[in-house]
ZADO-1210 file (C-alpha; in nm, 4 decimals, padded with zeros to 6 digits):
<atoms>
<atom x="00.0000" y="00.0000" z="00.0000" code="MET" pos="1"/>
<atom x="00.1518" y="00.3382" z="-00.0927" code="ASN" pos="2"/>
<atom x="00.1265" y="00.6662" z="00.0970" code="GLU" pos="3"/>
<atom x="-00.1724" y="00.7905" z="-00.1038" code="THR" pos="4"/>
<atom x="-00.3814" y="00.4767" z="-00.0527" code="THR" pos="5"/>
<atom x="-00.6383" y="00.5198" z="00.2230" code="ARG" pos="6"/>
<atom x="-00.8168" y="00.2421" z="00.4080" code="THR" pos="7"/>
<atom x="-01.1274" y="00.3172" z="00.6101" code="GLN" pos="8"/>
<atom x="-01.4089" y="00.1319" z="00.7829" code="GLN" pos="9"/>
<atom x="-01.7015" y="00.0785" z="00.5484" code="GLN" pos="10"/>
<atom x="-02.0598" y="00.0950" z="00.6732" code="LYS" pos="11"/>
<atom x="-02.3229" y="00.1697" z="00.4058" code="LYS" pos="12"/>
<atom x="-02.3431" y="00.2397" z="00.0352" code="ILE" pos="13"/>
<atom x="-02.6219" y="00.3137" z="-00.2108" code="LYS" pos="14"/>
<atom x="-02.6366" y="00.0962" z="-00.5252" code="THR" pos="15"/>
<atom x="-02.8690" y="00.0284" z="-00.8170" code="PRO" pos="16"/>
<atom x="-03.1033" y="-00.2691" z="-00.7586" code="PRO" pos="17"/>
<atom x="-02.9387" y="-00.6141" z="-00.7487" code="PHE" pos="18"/>
<atom x="-03.0404" y="-00.9341" z="-00.9227" code="ILE" pos="19"/>
<atom x="-03.1504" y="-01.2122" z="-00.6842" code="ASP" pos="20"/>
<atom x="-02.8242" y="-01.4113" z="-00.7109" code="GLU" pos="21"/>
<atom x="-02.6135" y="-01.1126" z="-00.6039" code="VAL" pos="22"/>
<atom x="-02.8478" y="-01.0386" z="-00.3133" code="THR" pos="23"/>
<atom x="-02.8092" y="-01.3982" z="-00.1890" code="LYS" pos="24"/>
<atom x="-02.4285" y="-01.3894" z="-00.2089" code="VAL" pos="25"/>
<atom x="-02.3956" y="-01.0545" z="-00.0345" code="ILE" pos="26"/>
<atom x="-02.6370" y="-01.1547" z="00.2433" code="LYS" pos="27"/>
<atom x="-02.4501" y="-01.4843" z="00.2895" code="ALA" pos="28"/>
<atom x="-02.1415" y="-01.2812" z="00.3835" code="HIS" pos="29"/>
<atom x="-02.3194" y="-01.0874" z="00.6584" code="GLY" pos="30"/>
<atom x="-02.4415" y="-00.7790" z="00.4734" code="CYS" pos="31"/>
<atom x="-02.7898" y="-00.6346" z="00.5078" code="GLU" pos="32"/>
<atom x="-02.9748" y="-00.5012" z="00.2029" code="ILE" pos="33"/>
<atom x="-03.2711" y="-00.2661" z="00.2050" code="VAL" pos="34"/>
<atom x="-03.4374" y="-00.2538" z="-00.1352" code="GLU" pos="35"/>
<atom x="-03.6264" y="00.0477" z="-00.2674" code="TYR" pos="36"/>
<atom x="-03.7926" y="00.0930" z="-00.6077" code="ALA" pos="37"/>
<atom x="-03.4874" y="00.2285" z="-00.7877" code="ASP" pos="38"/>
<atom x="-03.1931" y="00.1672" z="-00.5519" code="TYR" pos="39"/>
<atom x="-03.0637" y="-00.0430" z="-00.2615" code="CYS" pos="40"/>
<atom x="-02.8765" y="00.0444" z="00.0558" code="VAL" pos="41"/>
<atom x="-02.6148" y="-00.2121" z="00.1563" code="VAL" pos="42"/>
<atom x="-02.4979" y="-00.2191" z="00.5186" code="THR" pos="43"/>
<atom x="-02.1708" y="-00.4015" z="00.5715" code="PHE" pos="44"/>
<atom x="-02.0801" y="-00.5986" z="00.8853" code="PRO" pos="45"/>
<atom x="-01.8534" y="-00.4458" z="01.1494" code="GLU" pos="46"/>
<atom x="-01.4892" y="-00.4792" z="01.0484" code="GLY" pos="47"/>
<atom x="-01.5426" y="-00.4256" z="00.6737" code="THR" pos="48"/>
<atom x="-01.2709" y="-00.2096" z="00.5154" code="THR" pos="49"/>
<atom x="-01.2651" y="00.0014" z="00.1990" code="ARG" pos="50"/>
<atom x="-00.9382" y="00.0892" z="00.0224" code="THR" pos="51"/>
<atom x="-00.8955" y="00.3126" z="-00.2815" code="GLU" pos="52"/>
<atom x="-00.7209" y="00.0979" z="-00.5439" code="ILE" pos="53"/>
<atom x="-00.6721" y="00.3154" z="-00.8516" code="PHE" pos="54"/>
<atom x="-00.5777" y="00.6779" z="-00.9022" code="PRO" pos="55"/>
<atom x="-00.8973" y="00.8786" z="-00.8810" code="ARG" pos="56"/>
<atom x="-01.0351" y="00.9564" z="-01.2232" code="LEU" pos="57"/>
<atom x="-01.3957" y="01.0392" z="-01.3073" code="TYR" pos="58"/>
<atom x="-01.5208" y="00.7548" z="-01.0850" code="ASN" pos="59"/>
<atom x="-01.3422" y="00.6511" z="-00.7671" code="ALA" pos="60"/>
<atom x="-01.2658" y="00.2781" z="-00.7366" code="ARG" pos="61"/>
<atom x="-01.2294" y="00.0813" z="-00.4152" code="TYR" pos="62"/>
<atom x="-01.1642" y="-00.2688" z="-00.2846" code="GLN" pos="63"/>
<atom x="-01.4055" y="-00.3638" z="-00.0075" code="ILE" pos="64"/>
<atom x="-01.2974" y="-00.6500" z="00.2169" code="THR" pos="65"/>
<atom x="-01.5514" y="-00.8068" z="00.4507" code="LEU" pos="66"/>
<atom x="-01.4426" y="-00.9596" z="00.7838" code="PRO" pos="67"/>
<atom x="-01.4676" y="-01.3138" z="00.6397" code="ASP" pos="68"/>
<atom x="-01.2247" y="-01.2239" z="00.3571" code="GLY" pos="69"/>
<atom x="-01.4875" y="-01.1882" z="00.0825" code="PHE" pos="70"/>
<atom x="-01.3886" y="-00.9095" z="-00.1578" code="GLN" pos="71"/>
<atom x="-01.5952" y="-00.6702" z="-00.3644" code="VAL" pos="72"/>
<atom x="-01.4840" y="-00.3949" z="-00.6018" code="ARG" pos="73"/>
<atom x="-01.6761" y="-00.0690" z="-00.5862" code="GLU" pos="74"/>
<atom x="-01.6964" y="00.1994" z="-00.8519" code="MET" pos="75"/>
<atom x="-01.8529" y="00.5162" z="-00.7111" code="TYR" pos="76"/>
<atom x="-02.0365" y="00.7408" z="-00.9567" code="ASP" pos="77"/>
<atom x="-02.0251" y="01.0929" z="-00.8109" code="ARG" pos="78"/>
<atom x="-02.2912" y="01.2254" z="-01.0495" code="CYS" pos="79"/>
<atom x="-02.5484" y="00.9601" z="-00.9582" code="ARG" pos="80"/>
<atom x="-02.4251" y="00.9297" z="-00.5991" code="GLU" pos="81"/>
<atom x="-02.4413" y="00.5517" z="-00.6303" code="GLN" pos="82"/>
<atom x="-02.1897" y="00.2684" z="-00.6365" code="SER" pos="83"/>
<atom x="-02.1638" y="-00.0289" z="-00.8688" code="LEU" pos="84"/>
<atom x="-02.0404" y="-00.3448" z="-00.6948" code="LEU" pos="85"/>
<atom x="-01.8418" y="-00.6242" z="-00.8591" code="PHE" pos="86"/>
<atom x="-01.8189" y="-00.9510" z="-00.6616" code="LEU" pos="87"/>
<atom x="-01.4671" y="-01.0996" z="-00.6692" code="LEU" pos="88"/>
<atom x="-01.4452" y="-01.4013" z="-00.4437" code="SER" pos="89"/>
</atoms>
């Protein structure tokens, strides 16, 4: 990790709606999901960390690591104020 990389505790993020398979996987790793008509709010378990992984361009990109080791990549869209999640492991 270099000097400009920041790691922080992760609590909640707003995302577009998930398909059922993604919801099942995320919940299986201890996350809570509240679904609304056009977005979801994901609450991560205590001990989840979020680390910026690429130089910040238009969209910030992060690696989220849950306490059980499960990893997710996040791409935060500042204009929409929502994150896209990509399940890794």
